C-alpha positions, 0 to 999 in steps of 0.5 A: 408343349411347343415353342410357338403353340402352347409353350407352357409355363417353363419360361415363367417358372425360370423367372420366379426362380430368380428375384421376381417383382410381382407384376401379375396385376397386368393379367387382370387388365387383359382378362377384362378384355377377353372376348370383348370388342377391346380384346386386341391390346398393343403395348409400345415400350422401349427395349429392356422394359420387361416386355418379354417377362410379361409375355412369359407370364401371360403364356403361363397363365393362359396356356391350357396345356399346363397347370399353373396354379402353383405359380400364381396362387400366391400372386396378386392376380389370385385375389381377383374375381376372374382369376380361376375363370381364365387360368389355363383355359386357352390355346396360346400362340406365342411369337417373338418376331425378332427371333424370326428376323434373326433366323432369316438374317443368319440364314441369308434369307430374304425378309420377304420369307419371314411371314411364311416362316412364322406361318409354317412354324405355327402350322407345324406345331399345331398339326403335331398336336392335331394331326387330323388338321395337317391338310388344312391352311393355317387359319382353317387349322386354327378354326378346326382346333377351336372347334375340336377343343372348345378353347379359343386362342390367346395371341401373345406377340413380342416385338411385333414391329421388329420386321417393320423396323428391319425392312424399313423402306421395303414396302413389299415385305411390310405389306406381306407381313401386315396382310399376314397379321390381317388374316388373324386380327381383321378377318370376319371369318376368323377373328370372332371365332378364334381370337379370345384376346391378343397382347402385342408389344413393340417399340413404336405405336401403329403408324398414323397414315393408314398403311398399317390398317391391318392392325388398326383394331388394336387398342394402343397404350404407348409410352406417351399415354400408357393409361392403366398399363403405366405401373407395368412399364417398369418398377415403381418407386416402392418396388425399387426401395424394397429391392435396395433394402433387400440387397443393402444398396442405396436407394438414392443412388438407384434413383439417380441412376435409373429413375425419371420415367414419370406418369401422372397416376403412379409417379416414378417408374424405373428401368427394370433391366438396369435396376436388377443388374445393379442389384445382382452386380452390387454396383450402380452404373450404366447397363444401357443397351444401345439399339440399332434404331438409336444408332440411326439417330446419330445421323441426324445428330451428326448432321446437326439436323435443325440444331439437334446438337445444341438441343441435346447439349441443353438436355444433358445440362438438365434442361426441359425442352418443349416438344410437339409429339403430334407430327411424328409418323411412328416410324424410323424414316420420316423425320420432318422436324427435330421434334420428330427425332425427339419424339422417337427418343421418347419411344426409345427410352432416351427421354421422358415425356411430361404430358402436362407441360409438353416437355421432355428431359433426360430421365436419369444419369444412365441415359445422360451418359449415353447422350454424352457418348453420342455427342463425343462420338459424332464427327460433326461435334465442333459445337459440343467441344466448343461448349465444353471448352467454354464451360471448363473455362467458366468453371475455372474462373468461378473457382478462381473468383474471377467475377467479371469473367464469369459474367461475360461467359454466362452472357455469351451462353445466354446470347448464343444459345437462347432466344431473348423471349425465353429469358424472362424469369428465374427458372430461365436463369437456372437453365442457362446456369446449368447449361453454362456449367455443363462441363462440371458433370465430369468431376462433380455430382450436381444436386439441384435445390439441395435442402441445406441449413435453413433453406434450399440452395438453387444448384450445388456441385459436389466434387466426385471422390476422385476430384480435388476441386472444391464444392460449389454453391450457386444461388440465383436471383432475378431483379435483386442483387448478387450480394443478396444471393451471397447473403442468403447463402450465409443466412440460410447456412447452405454450406451446413449440408456440406459439412460431411464433405469437409472440403472448401466451398465456393459460394457464387451469387448470380443476379440478372437485372431484367431492366438493365439486361445485365448480370452481376456476380459475387464469389466468396470462399469458405474453408 
């Protein structure tokens, strides 16, 4: 039992000894590709979304050097037709490319050596099990292994693009590495004879410019379109509910902190790493781990590249932004527009993508906090600080009942941050209001469309426990009246939902007259 060649099932055993969510249905998808024209699978996901867990599970299932019946007989995969046909029936190559990159960096070795390091490590372990193949090249030794054992290889490669990311701009390293992969996955003398299936994971999809043609035969399932792999991207809502029930934790809090990645076929997906840490620590909060790739994006936000600071501010406020994802080159260097930067943020898990309407938004409170840190940490954050200052003043004026000041502030935000063509319905007004009150996130819990009394309030701001501020109910109207908005708050008894809060409630009715192009505002208090 080796590290890279037939690593066995110990890694998956350790996972099962912890709290395990059954994701063995993933194996069925790979089984369906074995020894077919679709046998090469490439999954791209953000960091900390369970890619390594999946790799250990696949190793345990396919590896012929161990017996994994006891690990899988009670799992979902055991109910499928092909379960026993593929269980422990293949030679396995298991690689985590980040490990080789890290070793080269630690040893102060050039990244150009990494492909040789991988080849040497696999060759060494393979020939320890098959000494008679020692004098052959790696590919010939693997062919010999298949001929002797009668078992083909399943390749499981985690973070395949780690070397590409680390060697960005170094064409020689990338070319050598891709040629190495070509020898396995696009080699008519090797691939049909040796490769039963391959499961490869990374952060970014394969580049579109043909430079990565060595792996162009892989069928891709990126975060933008995961297809049947969507439910294995993270935890489903039902899975999180069961975890919360088992740990006595609030599902609503888990949803607020870690939900937000949505796919049309299965609904909400949660960040599995953060959910599990919250359960273990019995505390909801941010467990997000910022990557070096995300750090590089700070440069573009710092430069305010094509107005990115403003866009990020609008995203933080809860707005959805239209993005063209087609022009993205699937790398960390080529940014021709802010859409390219925003598309990369989707792949890194900082934004969630709505394919139907072509928009992105910040998925949850955990990531929203990371964006606030990014903006606060930038050198060129003058616009952000000005916005926060104006927003705080707006909040103060609203609580103080200064209606004319509120109208003036909202119109300034509308005029400076949004194109006139955007401001054309009540949803646009809602976006502007949420953006205008962005400073409230420091002391309030924002709740949109809170079911309250006999209706639904547009936006409710509940003060955090540490805050002494009153609750704020904002009702929006388009081509009606601010008086009508306040009347609706009272008639529909919106403050009823705030009875448990028990404090003072500020009610703000805001209307926009599209014909006159003016706002009106009426503010009342309820004790």
